[in-house]
PLY file of the C-alpha trace (Angstrom):
ply
format ascii 1.0
element vertex 423
property float x
property float y
property float z
element edge 422
property int vertex1
property int vertex2
end_header
78.79 71.45 -75.57
79.11 70.27 -72.01
76.52 68.49 -69.89
75.69 69.48 -66.37
76.46 66.69 -63.88
73.34 67.63 -62.02
70.64 67.51 -64.67
72.20 66.50 -67.97
71.14 69.70 -69.78
73.66 71.62 -71.91
75.72 73.96 -69.74
73.20 73.60 -66.93
70.47 75.25 -69.03
66.90 74.10 -69.39
64.97 74.13 -72.69
64.23 77.60 -73.99
67.57 78.93 -72.71
66.36 79.28 -69.15
69.04 78.60 -66.58
68.42 76.44 -63.49
68.81 79.52 -61.31
66.28 81.39 -63.41
63.88 78.46 -63.15
64.13 78.53 -59.39
63.55 82.29 -59.31
60.41 82.00 -61.41
59.01 79.13 -59.38
57.13 76.16 -60.81
53.89 78.14 -61.00
55.38 80.42 -63.66
56.18 77.57 -66.03
53.31 75.80 -67.70
55.17 74.84 -70.87
54.48 71.35 -72.22
58.11 70.17 -71.91
57.93 70.12 -68.14
56.31 67.04 -66.56
56.20 68.23 -63.01
54.67 66.36 -60.12
51.67 67.93 -58.45
50.30 67.43 -54.99
46.66 66.54 -54.56
44.61 67.95 -51.73
45.44 64.88 -49.68
49.14 65.69 -49.87
49.85 62.87 -52.31
52.24 63.38 -55.22
51.20 62.32 -58.74
52.99 62.44 -62.09
51.37 62.77 -65.52
51.66 59.55 -67.56
54.59 59.27 -69.95
54.26 55.62 -71.05
52.12 54.36 -73.90
48.83 52.67 -72.93
50.39 49.29 -73.79
52.90 49.59 -70.94
52.52 48.91 -67.24
51.24 52.00 -65.40
53.78 53.83 -63.31
53.19 53.83 -59.58
54.37 56.53 -57.19
54.69 55.29 -53.62
52.89 57.41 -51.03
54.11 57.45 -47.43
52.40 58.90 -44.38
54.39 61.64 -42.66
56.30 60.17 -39.68
54.04 61.84 -37.15
50.93 60.35 -38.76
52.15 56.75 -38.82
50.86 54.23 -36.29
53.41 53.69 -33.53
54.28 50.08 -32.62
56.09 48.49 -29.72
58.11 45.43 -30.74
57.74 42.88 -27.96
60.48 40.26 -28.11
63.74 40.80 -29.99
64.42 37.39 -31.50
65.36 36.58 -35.08
62.07 37.35 -36.80
61.75 40.71 -35.05
65.36 41.81 -35.55
66.03 40.36 -39.01
62.64 40.86 -40.65
60.08 43.05 -38.88
62.28 45.87 -37.62
63.77 46.45 -41.11
60.20 46.38 -42.45
59.38 49.46 -40.40
62.00 51.37 -42.41
60.09 50.52 -45.61
56.61 50.89 -44.14
54.25 53.56 -45.46
51.93 53.68 -42.47
53.78 52.35 -39.41
56.80 53.22 -37.29
58.52 51.57 -34.36
58.25 53.68 -31.22
59.26 51.36 -28.39
60.88 48.02 -27.58
60.18 45.37 -24.94
62.90 42.83 -24.14
64.40 40.87 -21.28
67.90 41.70 -22.54
68.32 45.42 -22.00
71.82 45.57 -23.47
70.59 44.08 -26.76
67.49 46.26 -26.70
69.53 49.45 -26.25
71.79 48.51 -29.16
68.75 48.02 -31.38
67.13 51.19 -30.05
70.16 53.21 -31.16
69.94 51.67 -34.64
66.31 52.77 -35.01
66.44 56.10 -33.20
64.31 54.92 -30.26
64.96 56.85 -27.03
66.24 54.91 -24.04
63.13 55.74 -22.02
61.06 53.89 -24.65
62.91 50.61 -23.98
60.97 48.45 -21.53
61.53 45.16 -19.73
58.95 42.38 -19.71
58.29 43.17 -16.04
57.32 46.76 -16.82
55.55 45.94 -20.09
52.34 47.44 -18.68
53.98 50.88 -18.61
53.23 50.95 -22.34
49.80 52.19 -21.26
51.40 55.59 -20.58
53.51 55.64 -23.77
51.25 57.72 -25.99
53.44 57.37 -29.10
52.73 53.62 -29.06
49.29 52.65 -30.32
49.88 48.96 -31.06
52.22 46.12 -30.19
53.87 43.51 -32.38
54.37 40.30 -30.40
57.26 38.07 -31.48
57.66 35.95 -28.36
57.69 32.14 -27.98
54.24 30.73 -28.67
53.36 30.06 -25.03
53.74 33.77 -24.22
51.41 35.10 -26.92
48.24 34.88 -24.82
49.69 36.60 -21.75
51.20 39.52 -23.63
48.18 39.97 -25.88
45.94 40.25 -22.83
48.36 42.65 -21.14
48.64 44.79 -24.26
44.85 44.98 -24.64
44.49 45.96 -21.00
47.08 48.68 -21.59
44.87 50.03 -24.38
47.02 48.85 -27.29
46.03 47.09 -30.50
47.74 43.72 -31.02
49.60 42.31 -34.02
50.73 38.80 -32.99
52.94 36.26 -34.72
51.62 32.84 -35.71
50.80 30.35 -34.36
48.38 32.46 -32.40
48.80 30.45 -29.19
49.28 26.94 -27.84
45.60 26.05 -27.50
42.10 26.93 -28.58
41.40 28.15 -25.05
44.31 30.60 -25.18
43.20 31.87 -28.60
39.73 32.56 -27.26
41.20 34.32 -24.23
43.13 36.65 -26.57
40.06 37.39 -28.69
37.93 38.10 -25.63
40.53 40.39 -24.04
40.85 42.50 -27.20
37.08 42.64 -27.67
36.57 43.76 -24.06
39.20 46.49 -24.46
37.82 47.42 -27.91
41.25 46.86 -29.44
42.04 45.19 -32.78
43.75 41.80 -32.94
45.57 40.61 -36.06
47.60 37.44 -36.57
50.73 37.62 -38.77
49.80 35.30 -41.63
52.26 36.99 -44.00
51.55 34.61 -46.91
47.99 35.94 -47.16
49.46 39.33 -48.07
52.03 37.99 -50.54
51.53 38.76 -54.27
51.82 35.20 -55.63
49.43 33.75 -53.05
46.91 36.46 -53.79
47.31 35.83 -57.54
46.35 32.19 -56.95
43.35 33.27 -54.90
42.26 35.47 -57.78
42.55 32.50 -60.19
40.44 30.36 -57.87
37.72 32.98 -57.54
37.65 33.48 -61.32
37.40 29.67 -61.70
40.45 29.63 -63.96
41.48 26.28 -62.41
38.02 24.79 -62.79
36.64 22.89 -59.80
39.22 22.47 -57.04
40.15 18.83 -56.43
43.38 18.50 -54.44
45.96 20.52 -52.50
49.42 19.07 -51.87
52.02 20.86 -49.79
55.13 20.40 -47.67
57.09 22.71 -45.40
60.27 21.20 -43.97
63.43 22.48 -42.34
66.32 20.75 -40.60
66.50 22.10 -37.07
69.77 22.10 -35.16
70.29 22.97 -31.48
68.08 20.65 -29.39
68.00 23.22 -26.57
66.30 26.00 -28.57
62.82 26.98 -27.43
61.11 25.43 -30.47
62.07 21.98 -29.11
60.40 22.65 -25.74
56.76 21.63 -25.80
55.78 24.00 -23.00
57.07 26.97 -25.01
56.26 25.88 -28.57
53.08 23.87 -28.04
54.33 21.21 -30.45
56.90 20.60 -33.15
56.80 21.40 -36.87
52.98 21.33 -37.04
52.24 24.64 -35.25
55.48 26.26 -36.40
55.87 25.53 -40.14
53.14 22.99 -40.90
50.60 25.69 -40.11
51.58 27.39 -43.39
50.32 24.36 -45.35
47.17 24.17 -43.27
46.41 27.88 -43.59
47.11 27.92 -47.34
44.67 25.04 -47.92
41.95 26.92 -46.07
42.75 30.37 -47.45
43.12 29.41 -51.12
40.12 27.08 -51.24
37.83 29.32 -49.20
36.54 26.22 -47.39
36.89 24.87 -43.87
37.80 21.20 -43.20
35.16 18.87 -41.82
37.45 15.90 -41.16
41.15 15.46 -40.39
43.50 12.49 -40.30
46.86 13.01 -38.62
50.04 11.04 -38.02
53.14 12.17 -36.12
56.53 10.53 -35.75
59.75 11.13 -33.81
63.09 9.33 -33.62
63.39 8.35 -29.95
67.18 8.48 -30.18
67.35 12.04 -31.48
67.74 14.56 -28.61
65.92 17.22 -30.67
62.66 15.31 -30.39
62.44 14.30 -26.74
59.35 16.49 -26.27
57.95 17.25 -29.72
57.13 15.45 -32.96
59.84 15.26 -35.60
57.42 15.07 -38.51
53.71 15.28 -39.19
51.50 14.11 -42.05
47.88 15.19 -42.21
44.92 14.99 -44.60
42.05 17.46 -44.57
38.66 16.74 -46.13
36.42 19.69 -47.09
32.64 19.88 -47.69
32.93 20.04 -51.50
35.06 16.87 -51.66
38.26 18.91 -52.02
41.14 17.42 -50.01
44.52 18.62 -48.75
47.50 16.35 -48.12
50.33 18.00 -46.19
53.64 17.12 -44.56
56.00 19.01 -42.33
59.27 18.08 -40.67
62.07 19.42 -38.47
64.58 16.89 -39.85
64.24 17.29 -43.62
66.27 19.56 -45.85
64.64 22.93 -46.53
61.67 22.27 -48.82
58.65 24.51 -49.24
56.09 23.96 -51.97
52.38 23.81 -52.68
50.33 22.65 -55.64
46.62 23.35 -56.06
44.95 21.05 -58.59
41.70 21.88 -60.35
39.66 20.12 -63.01
41.05 22.41 -65.74
44.49 23.48 -64.52
46.98 23.32 -61.68
48.99 26.06 -60.04
52.05 25.73 -57.83
54.47 27.74 -55.74
57.99 26.34 -55.45
59.38 27.63 -53.25
56.32 28.59 -51.26
56.17 30.18 -47.79
59.65 31.74 -48.17
60.42 35.34 -47.31
61.48 35.95 -50.92
62.18 34.16 -54.21
58.70 32.62 -54.52
58.02 31.19 -58.00
54.57 30.72 -59.53
53.79 28.20 -62.30
50.51 27.26 -63.97
49.86 24.09 -65.97
46.93 23.76 -68.39
45.96 22.58 -71.88
46.69 25.19 -74.58
45.75 24.48 -78.21
45.48 20.79 -77.44
48.92 20.60 -75.83
50.02 20.49 -72.21
51.55 23.85 -71.33
53.38 25.07 -68.24
53.75 28.80 -67.79
55.89 30.56 -65.20
54.43 33.87 -64.09
56.88 36.44 -62.75
55.26 38.81 -60.29
56.78 41.70 -58.42
56.62 40.31 -54.91
56.63 43.05 -52.28
58.06 42.52 -48.81
55.50 40.38 -46.99
56.41 41.85 -43.61
55.85 45.39 -44.89
52.54 44.39 -46.47
51.09 42.86 -43.32
52.48 45.63 -41.12
50.99 48.36 -43.29
47.66 46.53 -43.37
47.55 46.42 -39.58
48.43 50.12 -39.39
45.68 51.05 -41.85
43.17 48.98 -39.88
44.14 50.83 -36.70
43.68 54.18 -38.44
40.28 53.20 -39.84
39.20 51.10 -36.82
38.56 48.26 -39.28
38.73 44.51 -38.67
42.00 43.08 -40.07
42.03 40.58 -42.90
43.62 37.94 -40.62
41.97 38.57 -37.24
42.16 36.45 -34.11
39.41 34.19 -35.42
41.70 33.08 -38.27
44.32 31.97 -35.76
41.65 30.32 -33.62
40.39 28.25 -36.56
43.90 27.01 -37.38
44.35 26.00 -33.75
41.04 24.10 -33.81
42.34 22.10 -36.78
45.79 21.59 -35.22
44.23 20.20 -32.04
42.13 17.83 -34.17
45.24 16.66 -36.07
47.04 15.88 -32.81
43.93 14.10 -31.51
43.75 11.99 -34.67
47.44 11.08 -34.34
47.00 10.05 -30.69
43.84 8.01 -31.25
44.64 6.60 -34.67
41.32 7.58 -36.25
39.76 10.38 -38.30
38.40 13.31 -36.29
35.42 15.33 -37.47
35.25 19.10 -37.16
32.14 21.26 -36.89
32.12 24.39 -39.06
33.41 27.46 -37.22
30.66 29.45 -35.56
32.40 32.70 -36.44
33.73 34.61 -39.43
37.40 33.75 -39.88
38.54 36.67 -42.06
38.05 40.38 -42.35
38.04 42.59 -45.47
40.73 42.01 -48.08
43.90 44.13 -47.84
43.54 47.64 -49.22
45.81 47.14 -52.26
44.54 43.69 -53.22
42.04 42.68 -55.86
0 1
1 2
2 3
3 4
4 5
5 6
6 7
7 8
8 9
9 10
10 11
11 12
12 13
13 14
14 15
15 16
16 17
17 18
18 19
19 20
20 21
21 22
22 23
23 24
24 25
25 26
26 27
27 28
28 29
29 30
30 31
31 32
32 33
33 34
34 35
35 36
36 37
37 38
38 39
39 40
40 41
41 42
42 43
43 44
44 45
45 46
46 47
47 48
48 49
49 50
50 51
51 52
52 53
53 54
54 55
55 56
56 57
57 58
58 59
59 60
60 61
61 62
62 63
63 64
64 65
65 66
66 67
67 68
68 69
69 70
70 71
71 72
72 73
73 74
74 75
75 76
76 77
77 78
78 79
79 80
80 81
81 82
82 83
83 84
84 85
85 86
86 87
87 88
88 89
89 90
90 91
91 92
92 93
93 94
94 95
95 96
96 97
97 98
98 99
99 100
100 101
101 102
102 103
103 104
104 105
105 106
106 107
107 108
108 109
109 110
110 111
111 112
112 113
113 114
114 115
115 116
116 117
117 118
118 119
119 120
120 121
121 122
122 123
123 124
124 125
125 126
126 127
127 128
128 129
129 130
130 131
131 132
132 133
133 134
134 135
135 136
136 137
137 138
138 139
139 140
140 141
141 142
142 143
143 144
144 145
145 146
146 147
147 148
148 149
149 150
150 151
151 152
152 153
153 154
154 155
155 156
156 157
157 158
158 159
159 160
160 161
161 162
162 163
163 164
164 165
165 166
166 167
167 168
168 169
169 170
170 171
171 172
172 173
173 174
174 175
175 176
176 177
177 178
178 179
179 180
180 181
181 182
182 183
183 184
184 185
185 186
186 187
187 188
188 189
189 190
190 191
191 192
192 193
193 194
194 195
195 196
196 197
197 198
198 199
199 200
200 201
201 202
202 203
203 204
204 205
205 206
206 207
207 208
208 209
209 210
210 211
211 212
212 213
213 214
214 215
215 216
216 217
217 218
218 219
219 220
220 221
221 222
222 223
223 224
224 225
225 226
226 227
227 228
228 229
229 230
230 231
231 232
232 233
233 234
234 235
235 236
236 237
237 238
238 239
239 240
240 241
241 242
242 243
243 244
244 245
245 246
246 247
247 248
248 249
249 250
250 251
251 252
252 253
253 254
254 255
255 256
256 257
257 258
258 259
259 260
260 261
261 262
262 263
263 264
264 265
265 266
266 267
267 268
268 269
269 270
270 271
271 272
272 273
273 274
274 275
275 276
276 277
277 278
278 279
279 280
280 281
281 282
282 283
283 284
284 285
285 286
286 287
287 288
288 289
289 290
290 291
291 292
292 293
293 294
294 295
295 296
296 297
297 298
298 299
299 300
300 301
301 302
302 303
303 304
304 305
305 306
306 307
307 308
308 309
309 310
310 311
311 312
312 313
313 314
314 315
315 316
316 317
317 318
318 319
319 320
320 321
321 322
322 323
323 324
324 325
325 326
326 327
327 328
328 329
329 330
330 331
331 332
332 333
333 334
334 335
335 336
336 337
337 338
338 339
339 340
340 341
341 342
342 343
343 344
344 345
345 346
346 347
347 348
348 349
349 350
350 351
351 352
352 353
353 354
354 355
355 356
356 357
357 358
358 359
359 360
360 361
361 362
362 363
363 364
364 365
365 366
366 367
367 368
368 369
369 370
370 371
371 372
372 373
373 374
374 375
375 376
376 377
377 378
378 379
379 380
380 381
381 382
382 383
383 384
384 385
385 386
386 387
387 388
388 389
389 390
390 391
391 392
392 393
393 394
394 395
395 396
396 397
397 398
398 399
399 400
400 401
401 402
402 403
403 404
404 405
405 406
406 407
407 408
408 409
409 410
410 411
411 412
412 413
413 414
414 415
415 416
416 417
417 418
418 419
419 420
420 421
421 422
């Protein structure tokens, strides 16, 4: 007996002696026998399979993608590392979004990338003609991946061109710029979302679920660090006018945002300290390292450090009265590990929880696309970026003046509805 290379059935025959050709002639509607577990399309066009696993097993999930013509079209504005290495590949895995145009000051590079993603040459724009996006009907939103100082200008221009805005963090270089971005999008009735990818990541959301279910008890302390050893002193991140600061707004913001997001509280007092080696050319304009403490209304505190001169280290630990939970590494694009420590049967126990961590860039991109389709406020709107910038400005003020700085509660809602596929 031979096996068909195509389907593994004897001599290319299906059960009951029916050949593959005969099956195709009959059509799927003619076969309702129990041995066939065919997929069926719901009225929405989605494909579903009947269950084949026992109830004790993890349910099977069939991914559903919007047809290309129904996906939200994005312009990618700025073709640096995060756009080229992370976000553009995410479009290929996205269920609800597609890249329809590019904006760059380097046309040669932009055309090379356009060819890779099937973008026509006429959909490649220069920064000077960015406003022509208003006439590019296939583009409904923009993803801004420019240096921090350019976020406000290009958000305002995009909103005026009638496009929704998905902007990288930090949102801008000042509270005033953040408010300008929010106002411009509100006036144009366009959505504004800030790319806090960790808030869409499976392990972070698992911790949030633990906190809300009070599985850690009462929250007491958050400890976190995000460090990386920067090289070239002439890169834009070392220019204060472009970056707005050093590690604090770039990578320290992850620690700050996680403390706020996971606790569900907003800080009422900050203490900050910055330091820079005066002999290191990398830190002529920006801080080398920052250490800050946040105090929250419940008595919960967060102690965080960030540096541009330390070896790559990214971790967080959230300590409650009954358990602690940690991510190490945290804030990474992949490889995040989750551990929980608690008392089990009178003994200290540490459990590592392995979660299937989806691509964070795909998750946040798809969320933005779904919000555009439904005209719904994003989970991480402009107000979330504004609140982080309020705290960052207070940390810098504390460092300059050598004293604690108090913060009034935000007079606005910082977050929108939870992502569609989150608990």
